[in-house]
C-alpha positions as CSV (number, residue, x, y, z in Angstrom):
1,S,0.0,0.0,0.0
2,S,2.8,2.4,0.9
3,G,4.6,1.6,-2.3
4,I,1.5,2.3,-4.3
5,N,0.9,5.6,-2.5
6,A,4.6,6.6,-3.1
7,E,4.3,5.7,-6.7
8,Y,1.1,7.6,-7.1
9,G,2.7,10.6,-5.4
10,G,5.6,10.4,-7.8
11,V,3.2,10.5,-10.7
12,V,1.5,13.6,-9.3
13,V,4.8,15.4,-8.7
14,G,6.3,14.3,-12.0
15,C,3.4,15.5,-14.1
16,G,2.3,18.4,-11.9
17,Q,5.4,20.4,-12.1
18,Y,5.5,20.4,-15.9
19,F,1.7,20.8,-16.1
20,L,1.7,24.0,-14.0
21,L,4.6,25.4,-16.0
22,S,2.7,24.7,-19.3
23,V,-0.3,26.5,-17.9
24,S,1.9,29.5,-16.8
25,L,3.5,29.7,-20.3
26,L,0.3,29.5,-22.2
27,L,-1.5,32.0,-19.9
28,S,1.3,34.5,-20.3
29,C,1.1,34.2,-24.1
30,L,-2.7,34.5,-23.9
31,Q,-2.3,37.7,-21.8
32,T,0.0,39.2,-24.4
33,L,-2.4,38.2,-27.3
34,T,-5.3,39.8,-25.4
35,R,-3.4,43.0,-24.8
36,L,-2.6,43.1,-28.5
37,F,-6.3,42.6,-29.4
38,V,-7.3,45.4,-27.1
39,L,-4.6,47.7,-28.5
40,T,-5.3,47.1,-32.2
41,S,-9.1,46.6,-32.0
42,P,-10.4,48.6,-29.0
43,L,-14.0,48.8,-30.3
44,K,-14.3,45.0,-30.7
45,A,-12.5,44.5,-27.4
46,R,-15.4,46.1,-25.6
47,F,-17.5,43.0,-26.2
48,I,-15.0,40.8,-24.3
49,D,-16.2,40.2,-20.8
50,S,-15.1,38.0,-17.9
51,F,-17.0,35.1,-19.2
52,H,-15.1,35.0,-22.5
53,L,-11.8,35.3,-20.6
54,H,-12.7,32.5,-18.2
55,V,-13.5,30.3,-21.2
56,L,-10.1,31.0,-22.8
57,C,-8.4,30.3,-19.5
58,G,-10.3,27.0,-19.2
59,I,-9.2,26.0,-22.7
60,V,-5.6,26.7,-21.7
61,W,-5.8,24.6,-18.5
62,T,-7.5,21.7,-20.5
63,L,-5.0,21.7,-23.3
64,S,-2.1,21.9,-20.9
65,G,-3.3,18.8,-19.1
66,L,-4.0,16.5,-22.0
67,Y,-0.3,15.7,-22.7
68,H,0.6,15.2,-19.0
69,V,-2.5,13.2,-18.2
70,T,-1.7,10.9,-21.2
71,I,1.9,10.4,-19.9
72,A,0.6,9.7,-16.4
73,V,-1.9,7.1,-17.6
74,T,0.5,5.3,-20.0
75,N,3.6,5.4,-17.9
76,S,2.3,5.4,-14.3
77,N,4.5,2.4,-13.4
78,H,7.8,4.1,-14.5
79,V,8.3,6.8,-11.9
80,K,12.0,7.4,-11.2
81,F,14.0,9.7,-9.0
82,D,16.1,12.1,-11.0
83,Y,19.3,13.1,-9.1
84,R,20.1,15.9,-11.5
85,I,17.3,18.1,-10.1
86,Y,16.3,15.9,-7.1
87,T,12.7,15.3,-7.9
88,C,10.5,12.4,-9.0
89,D,9.7,12.2,-12.7
90,I,8.1,9.9,-15.2
91,F,10.6,8.3,-17.5
92,L,8.9,7.3,-20.7
93,T,8.9,3.6,-21.7
94,S,9.0,3.8,-25.5
95,P,11.2,5.6,-28.1
96,T,7.9,6.8,-29.7
97,W,7.5,9.2,-26.9
98,S,10.7,11.0,-27.9
99,W,9.2,12.5,-31.1
100,I,5.9,13.1,-29.2
101,T,7.8,15.1,-26.6
102,Q,9.6,17.1,-29.4
103,F,6.3,17.8,-31.1
104,S,4.7,19.0,-27.8
105,T,7.8,21.1,-27.1
106,T,7.3,22.8,-30.5
107,V,3.6,23.4,-30.0
108,V,3.6,24.3,-26.3
109,I,6.8,26.3,-26.0
110,L,8.2,27.4,-29.3
111,L,4.9,28.5,-30.9
112,P,3.9,30.6,-27.9
113,I,7.4,32.2,-27.9
114,L,6.9,33.1,-31.5
115,L,3.4,34.5,-30.9
116,E,4.7,36.4,-27.9
117,T,7.6,38.0,-29.9
118,L,5.4,38.9,-32.9
119,S,2.7,40.4,-30.7
120,T,5.3,42.4,-28.8
121,V,6.8,43.8,-32.0
122,V,3.3,45.0,-33.1
123,M,2.4,46.4,-29.7
124,V,5.7,48.3,-29.3
125,T,5.3,49.8,-32.8
126,H,1.8,51.1,-31.8
127,M,3.1,52.4,-28.4
128,V,6.0,54.2,-30.0
129,L,3.7,55.9,-32.6
130,A,1.3,56.9,-29.8
131,N,4.1,58.4,-27.7
132,K,5.4,60.3,-30.7
133,L,1.9,61.6,-31.3
134,A,1.7,62.7,-27.7
135,I,5.0,64.5,-27.9
136,S,3.9,66.3,-31.1
137,I,0.8,67.8,-29.4
138,G,2.7,68.8,-26.3
139,R,1.7,66.0,-24.0
140,E,4.0,63.8,-21.8
141,P,4.7,60.4,-23.3
142,R,4.3,57.3,-21.3
143,W,7.1,54.8,-21.8
144,Q,6.3,52.5,-18.8
145,G,4.0,50.3,-20.8
146,T,6.5,50.0,-23.7
147,I,9.4,49.1,-21.4
148,T,7.3,46.7,-19.4
149,T,6.1,44.9,-22.6
150,I,9.7,44.6,-23.9
151,L,11.1,43.3,-20.6
152,S,8.2,40.9,-20.2
153,T,8.9,39.3,-23.6
154,L,12.6,39.1,-23.0
155,I,12.1,37.4,-19.6
156,F,9.5,35.1,-21.2
157,T,11.9,34.1,-23.9
158,L,14.9,33.7,-21.6
159,S,12.8,31.6,-19.3
160,F,11.4,29.0,-21.8
161,L,13.6,29.1,-24.9
162,P,16.7,27.3,-23.4
163,Y,14.5,24.5,-22.1
164,A,12.9,24.1,-25.5
165,V,16.2,24.1,-27.3
166,Y,17.5,21.5,-24.8
167,Q,14.5,19.2,-25.4
168,L,14.9,19.4,-29.2
169,T,18.6,19.0,-29.5
170,N,19.4,16.4,-26.9
171,T,18.7,12.7,-26.9
172,P,15.9,12.2,-24.3
173,D,17.2,10.8,-21.1
174,H,13.7,10.0,-20.0
175,V,13.3,7.0,-22.3
176,D,13.9,4.0,-20.1
177,R,13.1,0.3,-20.0
178,S,14.6,-0.7,-16.7
179,D,12.6,-1.6,-13.6
180,D,14.8,0.2,-11.1
181,H,13.4,3.2,-9.3
182,V,16.6,5.2,-9.9
183,I,18.0,5.7,-13.4
184,P,21.7,4.5,-13.2
185,S,22.9,7.4,-15.4
186,L,21.1,9.9,-13.2
187,N,22.1,8.8,-9.7
188,H,25.6,10.0,-9.8
189,V,27.6,12.7,-11.5
190,T,30.8,11.7,-13.3
191,Q,33.4,14.1,-14.6
192,Q,32.1,13.4,-18.2
193,S,28.5,14.0,-17.3
194,R,29.0,17.0,-15.0
195,G,28.7,19.6,-17.8
196,S,25.4,18.1,-19.2
197,H,24.0,17.9,-15.7
198,V,24.8,21.6,-15.0
199,V,23.2,22.6,-18.3
200,Y,20.1,20.6,-17.5
201,K,19.8,22.1,-14.0
202,T,20.2,25.6,-15.5
203,V,17.5,25.2,-18.2
204,V,15.1,23.7,-15.7
205,S,15.7,26.5,-13.2
206,L,15.2,29.2,-15.8
207,V,11.6,28.1,-16.5
208,F,10.6,29.5,-13.1
209,L,12.1,32.9,-14.0
210,N,9.0,34.1,-15.7
211,N,6.7,33.3,-12.7
212,L,9.2,34.9,-10.3
213,T,9.6,38.2,-12.1
214,N,6.3,38.8,-13.9
215,F,4.4,40.1,-10.9
216,L,7.3,42.1,-9.6
217,L,8.0,43.7,-13.0
218,H,4.4,44.9,-13.4
219,S,4.2,46.0,-9.8
220,L,7.3,48.2,-10.2
221,A,6.9,49.5,-13.7
222,V,3.1,50.0,-14.2
223,R,1.5,52.6,-12.0
224,S,-2.1,51.5,-13.0
225,F,-1.3,47.9,-11.9
226,R,-0.1,49.2,-8.5
227,G,-3.4,51.1,-8.3
228,F,-5.3,48.0,-9.1
229,L,-3.5,46.0,-6.4
230,Y,-4.1,48.8,-3.9
231,S,-7.8,48.9,-4.7
232,K,-8.1,45.1,-4.2
233,L,-6.1,45.2,-0.9
234,M,-8.4,47.9,0.5
235,I,-11.5,45.8,0.0
């Protein structure tokens, strides 16, 4: 019973950490796309209410979970402890999963990064033109939104792009056919593997950068966001 509970807990931890990161990544991209729509089509954006936004967020949570739930169901008996990042993970049991993982990496990470970058270019172009117009009529330009948008995209890209590149360019370590609960190649660090382990730890750590800095960045750079937080705290 304890073994089953430990195994089930490993499945939850192994899938949960990546599921939440997928949700965070896609919600950040959705936020940027929504801001772009509001900026470029303000009249149409008036018809977007909280119901529509909740539906979009629900779709993001559902799509993020499909891949991870599939992995948990088909590989629930292959939970291993990864000594590279000291956590439980699900190590896939078939080489077929390697190309599925690469496909999901492209769709879930690279595509949102591309959309985020293109959306940012369009938004910054509109903001720069708006500030130039404000200067031409003698009003003070507002650069906080422009700077925040650029920094958000840079942090977003720095956070997720290295992990995507690692997943696409390295032979998956997570394809395993052994029955041990510890992958032999992952339970110790040799001189030859030390560099690859450091790289893996670095790219995994970077994926949390977006969550750590996004709130702080908007709190420090955007006055209206600080006002929104203050109004909510006073309730």
